[in-house]
N, C-alpha and C positions, 0 to 999 in steps of 0.2 A: 375830096374825091369820094364819090359813093362807092360802096363795096362792089356793086356789079361791074362798074367800069374798071376797078382794080383787077378783077378776075378776067374780064374781057381782054384788057391790055396784056396781062400775063399770058393768056392763051395765045394771043397773036405773036408775042415775042418768043415763046418757048414751044410752039406747036410741034416742031420737028423733034425736039428733045423728048417731049411727052410721048409722041408716037413711037420713037425709037425704044423707049423703055416700057412699052405696053404690049399686051397680047393683041394678036390680029383681030380677034373677035371684038375687042374694045375699039380698036382703030377703025373697024368697018362702020361703026355707028356714031363715032365721036363727032364728026363734022355736022351731021344732021342734028344730033342732040345739042351741040353748041349753038347752032342756028336757032333752035327752039329757045334756048336760054337767052340769047340776045334779044329775041322777039318778046318773050314773056317776062324775063328778069326773075328775081327771087319772088316767091309768093308773099303777098302782103297780108295784113290782118283782115282784109276784106274777104279772104278765102277762109271759109268756115274752119277747115282743119288747122289753120295757122292763126286763128283768132287771138290766141294768147302767146304767140311766139313772134318775136321781132327778128326775123331771119336776117334782114339787112344789117342789123346791129351785131349779130353773132359773127358774121363774116367780114366785118369792117376792119378788125385789127390785122396787121401784117403778121401772119403766123410763121414766116420764114420757111416757105415750102422748099423742099429738097428735090428739085427737078432732076438733077444729075445723079441722085442716089449716092451722095458722098457720105462717108462714115463720120 
């Protein structure tokens, strides 16, 4: 599974929980920003600013996100 799909699936599964625990200002732009991410994905090494950074590899591991803000 590529890392972009991992985060896309997570967002679709947990969208309501994410919005419930976020500020209105973030929620107002979240869907538009997410649509941009789905279209563009993570930057690749072809983008000059990311030439030496493998973004896809950095986000590949499961970091165990705490969506519900459990202690």
